[in-house]
N, C-alpha and C positions, 0 to 999 in steps of 0.2 A: 568234647562231648559228642562230636560227630565228624563226618568227613569234611574236608575243606570245601568252602562254597565254590571255589573255582573248579572243583572236580565235577560240578553239576552243570557246567556250561558247555554248550555245543560249539566246538571249535570251528565248525563249518560256517557259522553265522558271519555275515559281513561286519566290517569295522563300523561302529556307530560313533557318532560325534554328538556333542551337546546340542548342535543345531537340529538334529533329528527329533529333539524333544522340546522345541521352541514353539510358542504360539503367542498371538497377540490377544491380550485381555484388556478390555476397556476398564479404566480405573474405577468407574462407578460400580462395577460388579464385585469389587473386593468388599466383603462384608465387614463393616466397622463395628457393628454391635450384634449381639445374639438376637434371635427371634424372640417374640414376646414370651413364648413358652418353649421348653426344651425340644419337644417333639413337633414343633410347628414348621419344621423345614420341609423342603421338597426332597423327593427321592428319585434319582434317575437310575433305572434298571438297565443293565447291559448284559445280554445273553447272546454270545457269539456276535452275529450281525444285527441283532434285534435290540432296538432302543425303545423304552417305555417310560412315560412321565407319570409319576405317582407322588403321593404325599408320604412323609416318613411314618405317619400313623398307620399306613397300610402294610408296613413291614411284617407284622405277624402273619398276614395272609400268604407270604412267600416262604414261610418256614413251616416245617412239618414236625409232628411229634417224633422225637428221637434224634432230631438235628441238634447240633451242639454249637453254641455261641461261646467264643473265647474272648474275654475282656482283659484289658490291662488296668490293674488297680493302682497304678502309681499316682502319687499326689504331687501337685506342683508346689514347690517351695517358694518363699518370697526371696528370690535369689539375687535381685538387683539392689545394689548399694551405691549411693553417691557420696562423694567426700573429697578429700584433698590429700596430697602427699605432705610429708613433714617439711618439704622444701616450699610448699605453698601452691603447687600446681594442682589443677582440678583433675579428678579421677572418677571413673565409673567402673564398678566391679560387677561382674556377672558370675556367680558361683556355678561352676559346671558340675562339680562332684564333691560331696562331703567325704573326706578321708578318715576322719576320726572326730572325737568330741571337740577338737580345737583346730583341726587342719582341713583346708579345702584346696581344690584346684579351681582356678578361676580365670576367666578372660578379664584383662585389665585394659581399659582405654584411657590413655593419657598422652599429653604432648611428648613426654619422654618416659619410657618404660621405667618402672621402679627397679632399683638394683638390690641385690641380696643385702639384707640388713636394714633396708629402708622401711619406714613405717608409713601407714596410711591411717587417716582418721576418717571413719565412715559413719555417715548419718549422725555425726556429733556424739556418738555413743560407743563406737567399736574401734579399738586400736588393732590393726593387723600388721604383722611383720612379713615382709617378702623373704622367703627362705631360698628359693631356687626357681629357675625357669625350666619348664618341661615343654619343649617345642613352642606351640602358640599359647600355652597355658602357664599360669604362675602358681607356685605352691605358697599359699599364705597361711600364717598361723594367727588365729584370733586370740588375743591376750585376755587374761582375766579368767574367772572361774566358771562362767556360764557356758554350757555346751552350744555348739554352732547352731543347731536347729532352734534352740530357744532364742538366741540372738537374732536369727533371721526372722523368726515369727514376730518378734517384738519390733524390729527396726527395719526389716527389709521391705522391698517393693515387689509387687507381682510383675514378672517379666513377660509382658505381652509381646507378641511377635512384632518384628520391625515394620510390617505393612499395616498394622493397626495404629492409627495416628493419635488417638486420644490417650491421655494419662490414665492408668489403671485406677478404678474407683471401687466402691463397695459392691456394685453390681458385678463387676468383673471378678472380684474375689470369690463370688458364688458361682458365676456362670462359666468361668474359665477353669472349672474343676468338675470332674464327673461326680455323679451322685454316689458312686461306689469307690471313690478315691480313698485309699487306706494307707499306702506305704509312701512316706515322704521321700523325695529324692529327685523329681523331674524339674527341669527348667522350662519345659513346654508341655502343654496338655496333649494327651492322646485324643485328638479332637473328634474322631468318629464316635467315641463314647459320650460326647457332650449331648447327643441327640436323645439319649435314653433318660426317661424319668422313672421313678419307682413304680408308677402305675403300669407302664409298659413292661417293665421287668416282671411284675406280678402276673400280667396277662400272658406273657410268653411262657412263664413257668406253669400256669394253669393249663395251657394248651399242650404241655408235654415237651416243650423245647428245653433242652438241658443247658446249663450254664457252667462255665469253668473260668478260673482266674489265673493270671500270671502277672508278673511284674517286670516291666522294662522301664528304666528311668531314662526318659527322653532328654537328650543333651541339646545344647544350643547349636551344635553342628547341623541339626536338622534344617536350619535356615540358611546355612552357608552355601553360597553358589559354587558351582564347579569352577575350578581354575585351570582346567585342562580342556583340550579340544577332543581328543580321543578318550571316550569315557572309560576305556580299559586302564587308563593311567591314573584314574581317581582312586584315592584311598579314603575309605569311610572312617568317620570318627568312631571310637569305641564306646559302647553303652553296656551298662550292667543289666543283667536280667536273671530272673529265677522262675523255674518251672516246678510247681508243687507236685508231689506224687499223685494227689487226687486228680489234678488236671491231666497228667500223663495217663492215668487209668481211664478217665472219661474219654479222652481222645481215642484210646485203643478200643474201648467198648463201642463207641460210636462207629468206628471204622468196621469193626467186626459185624455190627448189626446192619450195615449198609446205609447209615445216616451220613449227613453231610457236616463237615467241620467248617464253620464260618468264623473267620477272624474278624473281630471288631477293631478295625484300624490296622494301618501298616505296621505299627509297633508290635501288636500281637502277632501278626504274620511273621515279622522278622524274628521274633523270639522263638516261635514254633519251628520255623525252618532252620534256625541256627542250632536248635537242640535235636534235630531229626537225624536218625541213622538212615543208611541207604534204603532200608525196607519201610521207612516211614514211621517207625516206632520212635518214641521220644525218650530222652534221658532226663530224668528229673534232677533238680539241683540248681545251684547258682553258677553263673558263668559270665563271660564278657564276649561281646560279638562286634565284629567289624564287617558283618556280612553285607555285601553289595549285590543286590538282585537286579539284573538287567535282562533284556530279551535274550533268550537262549537258555535261561536258567530252568532246571527241571525241579518242579515243586514236589515235595514229599508228603505234605500233611494237609494243606489248606485247600478246600474245594470252592469256597466262596469268600468274598471280601466285602465288608462295609467300610467305606472310606469317604473322606471329603475330596474336594477338588484341589489339585496341587499346583505349585508354582511352575512356571516355564523353566525348562532346563534343570529341574530338580531331580535328585536321586529318587524321591518318592514317585514322581511321574514315571521314571524309568521302571520302578518296581511294578506299578500298575500296568504299564505297557507290557512287561514280561508276563503278567498274570492273565491279561485279557487279549493281548495282541496289539501291536503298534497301530495298525490301521483302524481297528475298532475303537481304540481309545482316542485317536485323532478325530474320528467322526463323532464320538460322544462329546468331546470337548467343544467341537464346532457347534453341535446341537445345543449344548448347555449355554453357550454364549448367545446364540440366536434366541433361545427361550428365556434369557435373562435370569439364569440360575445365579445364586450368590456363591462366591468363591472363598476358599481358604478356611481358616480356623473356625470362624463364626458362620460359615456358609452352609450350603446344602450338602446332601450326601448322595453317594452312589451305592448300589448293590450290584456286585459284579460276579458272574459265574466264571470260573477258570476256563480258559480256552484249551481245547484239546491239543492244539498245536503249540501253545505256550510261547509264541514268538510273534 
């Protein structure tokens, strides 16, 4: 769809390691539950070297008529299944990707990995046969006549992030889903979108802020830690995305008119940049991306980013550091910790202007 991501990296930048993106976060700042209402979070605004503390309800004041917000409309599926192997050992399955009406790729946790032909009994209702292994994932076939999505909706469990310690309940089923979620397929929420309620969307539209939609199905790999020291050696997990023609056209029209393109979440940003040509124009359609955005990356499309706070040493923190600059992001995170912001999926938000230096 576009030039390779590594073609957009500045080769003169120094070697960066995972330790360059580490920080200490007090455990009590990890948000275990959402705020009372969707837009009740705080908003830390980062513009170059300037930091400002705000409330998320103030976001419309920072957007102008003609600006464009790009949202990810993926819907989190009930991808977690507990059960046992036919041999009797306990097993946990996390569906990563639905391949067809009956086949999935999944992470499988068990004392001994299932072998091809082995069967799993999940949630006392689903029989799955392991067909083959694909690197860290397992190709499973769900037996019976019901489609995978229907079986997961009936019997699956919401896959909350590993740092949220409570078992998912009815409140999570509503709040770990954006109000505009439409396309089922994600195993993690596009969390920047969780702050928006319908009233705010209506207010933004009334003020002339444009809105566009894309789909990127967030995979479980978003929570996986780096297993290398030199970040250049890390390979991102692949995620499916789609850019509608209407979104392509709105991005082009906004850029022509001098408006700003704001990605709501790192997932929207990754999809837009993955679909971008060298001149910043987008290619509409479906694709798959392993784009890994690190300091030195040259952004093509996105001017501003709304995002939550990210885990230490994570690829998403590296993306944000590429967008705003490493030192400004370090200062912002130190400030957020001192000011007791709430972190991660159910936490507070940031509004970030792209750094001119982008490094």
